[in-house]
N, C-alpha and C positions, 0 to 999 in steps of 0.2 A: 684539875691540875692545869696550871698555866703553861704556855709555850716555853717560857724560860725555865721553869722548874722541871718540866718533863724532859727538856733537852739533855740535861746532864746525865740522866739515867742511861742513855745510849752510849755516851762516851766512856763512862767507867766500866761498863760491861765489856767494852772492847779492849780496855787497857790491861786488865788483869784476869785472864781466864783461869781461875784457880780450881773451879769445881763445876757443878752443874750450871753455873753462870756463864760457862764458856761460850756458848753459841747463841746467835740471834736466830729468830725464825726466818726461814728463807723468804726472800722478797722477789717478786717478778715484776719487771719494769713496765711502765707505760711508754710505748714506742713513740708517742706523739710529743713527748717532752723535749725541749731544746737542750742540747748538750754541747759543751765546748771545752777546749784546753786553754789554760791561762799560764803565761810565763809570769811567775811571782816576783821576778826581779825587774820586769818592765811594767807589769800590770796590764799587759795587753794579751788579747787572744793570740794563739799560735796554732798553726796547722800541724797535723799529726806528723807529716813527713819532715817538717822543719824541726820539731821536737826530736824525732828519731835521728836526724843528722847530728844533733848535739849529744844525745844519749850514746850514740855509737862511738864517741870519742873517749869515753871514760872507762875506768876499770870496774866500778861497782854501781849498780842501779838498784834503788829501793823502790818498791811499789807498795805503798801503804793502803791497805784495804779496810773496809768494814765487813766483817765476816757475814756471809749470807746474802749479799747484794749481787744479783746476777750481772749487772753491767760492770761491776768491778772485776769480776773474773773474766768477762769478755775482753776488757781492755788489757788485762794481764796477758792473756793469750795472744792478743793482737801485737803487743810490744815484743813478746818473745818471738813470734813468727817473723816480725819485721827485722829484728836483730839477726835472726838466723839466716836471713837472705844475704847478709853481708859476710865478709871473709872470716870473721873472728869466731872461733868456737865458744860455746856458752857453758856455764854452769848455773843451774837454777836451784837456788836454796829455798827451802820451804819451812816456815815456822810450824806448819800444820802436822809435822811428823817428828817424833822423837829420834834423836841421833842413834839410839841403840838399835833402831830398825834399819840402819843403812844397808846391811847385807841383803835384806829382803827387797829394799828399794833398788839395789844394784841388779838383782835378779829380774826385777820388773823392767829396768832400763835395757837389759840384754835381751828381753823378749821371752824370758823363761817363765814369767808369771803374767797373767792378765790383771786388769785393774781389780776385779773382785777377789781374785786370789791374793793379791797384795793386801787388800783391805782385811781379809780374813786372817792372814798370817800375822799382821801387825795389830790386830784387834782395834783397828782404826776407829770404828764406830763408837767405841767406849771412851776414846780420848778426844775425838773431834767430830761432833754429831753431823755437821754438814760436809763431811769429807767427799761426798759424791760431786760437790760443786767443782772440785779440782780435777775431776777426771779428764775433761777436755784439755786442760792446761798440761797435765802430765803426759797425755797421749801425744799432744802436739810437740812437746819437748823431746819425747822419745823418738818420734818420727824424724826430728831434725838432728838427732844424734847429740843432743845436749846431755851433759852429766846432770843428774838430779840429786841434790844433797839434802838429807834430813838434818835440820839445824837445831831442833828444840831439845831442852833438857828433859829428864825423866819426870813425868807428871807427878808421881808419888813423892819425889824429892822436893819438887816445887811446892806441893801442897803442905809438906811438913814445914818448910821454911815459912810459908805464909801464916801458918798457925802457931809455930813455936820458935821460929828464928833459926839463923844459920848455926848457932851453937848447939842446937838440938840434934843435928845430923850425926849419924854414926860415921866412923872413918870410911867405911865402904861407900856410904851415901855421898860424903864430901868428896871422895875421889872421882865421882862422876862429873863433877863441876870443875871449871877452870881454877887454877891456883889463885888467881887474882880476881876478886869480886869487889870492885871499888864502889863503896857506898857513900863516898864523899863527893856528892854531886848535888849541891843545894838547889840550883834552879829546877832540875829534874824532879827532885823530891818535893819541892814546893808546888809544882804543877800537879803531880800525881796526888799529893795530899789533898788538894782541892777536890779532885775527881773521885778519889776512893771513898769519900764520905757518903757517896750515894748508897753504899752497902749498909744495910740497916744495922748490922751488928758491929760496924767499925767504930773504934774509939781512937783517941789520940795515942793511946798506949799500943794499940795493935797496928797502927800505920807503919811503924818501922819494920815490922815483920813483912807486911805486904809489899813495902818498897824493896826489901831485900829479895823477896821472891821475884819481883819484876826484874831487878838488876841481875839476878842469877840467870834468868832467861836471856837477857840481853848479852851478858858475858859469854854464855854458852853458844849462842848463835854467832856472835862475833868470832869467838875462838875457833869454832868449827869451820867457818868460811875462811878465816885467815890461814888456818893450817892447810886447807885444801889448796888455796891459791898459791901458797909457798911451796907446795909439793911439786914433784916432777910432772905429775899428771895435770896439775892446775896451771902450770906455766903457760902464759899467753891467752888463757881463757878470760872472757868477760863474765862477770857475775851479775845475776839478777836475783834479788832477794825479795821474796813474797812474804809479807808479814802484816800484822795488824798495824794500823796507822799509829797507834800509841808507842810502837817500838821504833819508829823512825821520824815522826813529826818533829820539826824544829831542829833536826840534827841531834836529838837526844837519844838515849837508849842504845840500841844496837849500833846505830850509825857512829856515835861518839866512841864506842868501844872498839869498833873495827878500825876507825881512823887512828886510834892509838897503836894498834897492832900493825897497820899498814900505812904509815904516815905519808908515804910517797904516792899513794893511790888517789886518784881523783874520783869523785862520785856525784851522783844526781839523785834527788828524791822526788818521786811522783806521788802525790797524795790524791785520793779520790774522795769527793765530798759525800756526805750522807744524804743531804738535801731532803730530809723528811722520810727517807726510806728505811731507816733502822727501826725494827720492831723488837720489843723484848718478849722472850718466852715467858710462859706462866711462872716457871721457876725463878726467873729474874725478877719478875714483878713481886713475888712473895718476899724476896730478899732485898728489895730496893726501898729507898725512902726519897722523897722529893728534896732536893737542895738547889741552891742558886749559885751560879758563878757569874760574876759581873764582868763586863768588859774591862773595868778598871783593875780588877784583881788579876786578870790575865796579862794586862799590859805591864803591871809591876814585875811580873815573873818572866815573861817571854821577851828575849832580846834578839832573837834570830827569826828569819822568815820561816813559815810553815814548811816549805820545801822549795824546790826549783820550779816544779810544775804542779798545777792543780787541775784535775778533771772535775768539772762542775756541771750539774744538770739543773734544769728548771725545777724548783722545789715541788714536791708532791703536795696534794691538798692536805695541809696540816690538820685541818679539822677532822679528817678521816683517819689520821695516823694514831697508832698506839703511843708512839714517842716521836717528838719532833726532832729535827736536826739540831746539832750543836751550833751555838752562835759563833 
């Protein structure tokens, strides 16, 4: 399989975690690879402290990760720690936990549960296989008295949408989602349509349901964060949203939907590159097919920058990778 055809397998697996395709295999970094931050509006490298000076001025910060890459989680923790040293209280929203588990997460934040107890009570391992990667982040946020917010929709509901569509939901299931789920987002649909075709069983007919599932996640995460920031408890807090890059890249997904709910809020997007580090699990490989997305196809669809900042590292040895980085 060529570099180009292999690369898209990684991206689609990150975009729509509907089932066992949810997680990548954990990746441990090579400490000798050069890493830097880039300001995507200037095209120049930027120092961490300079980036933090900018991030500290806005209401919402999105940190778009590739699940399972160690350095991504380290940078997330570093950003949260640096923000907490400033005067503004934080709320850290996590895609990795369903919002129905907020009571258990609150008990963890108050110190009534340790991390393993939290994981057991929320059955986290069955919903997010690399959940232990987030332990240092959550412990750091708790130590710094940040609110931790579970953002995601119910996994079973999202799976039903992905397979059968929004119309298949019962009244009870539909009530767990925001009233508004806006599927009229052609650029976002066009981009995801390119990427979703990596799934072996996806057809043109099933793409709409998969897109609806993605948007249901985005709307739920945006609604949950907006509701908190507008509450008495959320007043004055700065929000950090930890999510897959597919939910915030280019200002699509969760970003666009939170902007509609909080139009006066300023935000920043920090994306972390894959750089050859994403590896597919065996389950992913069984359900994937090689496809190609060209630069020209992306350019016809994407009209906005990837984000505000990009964390990029010297590419891994592509020849030794299961899946190469996206172009």
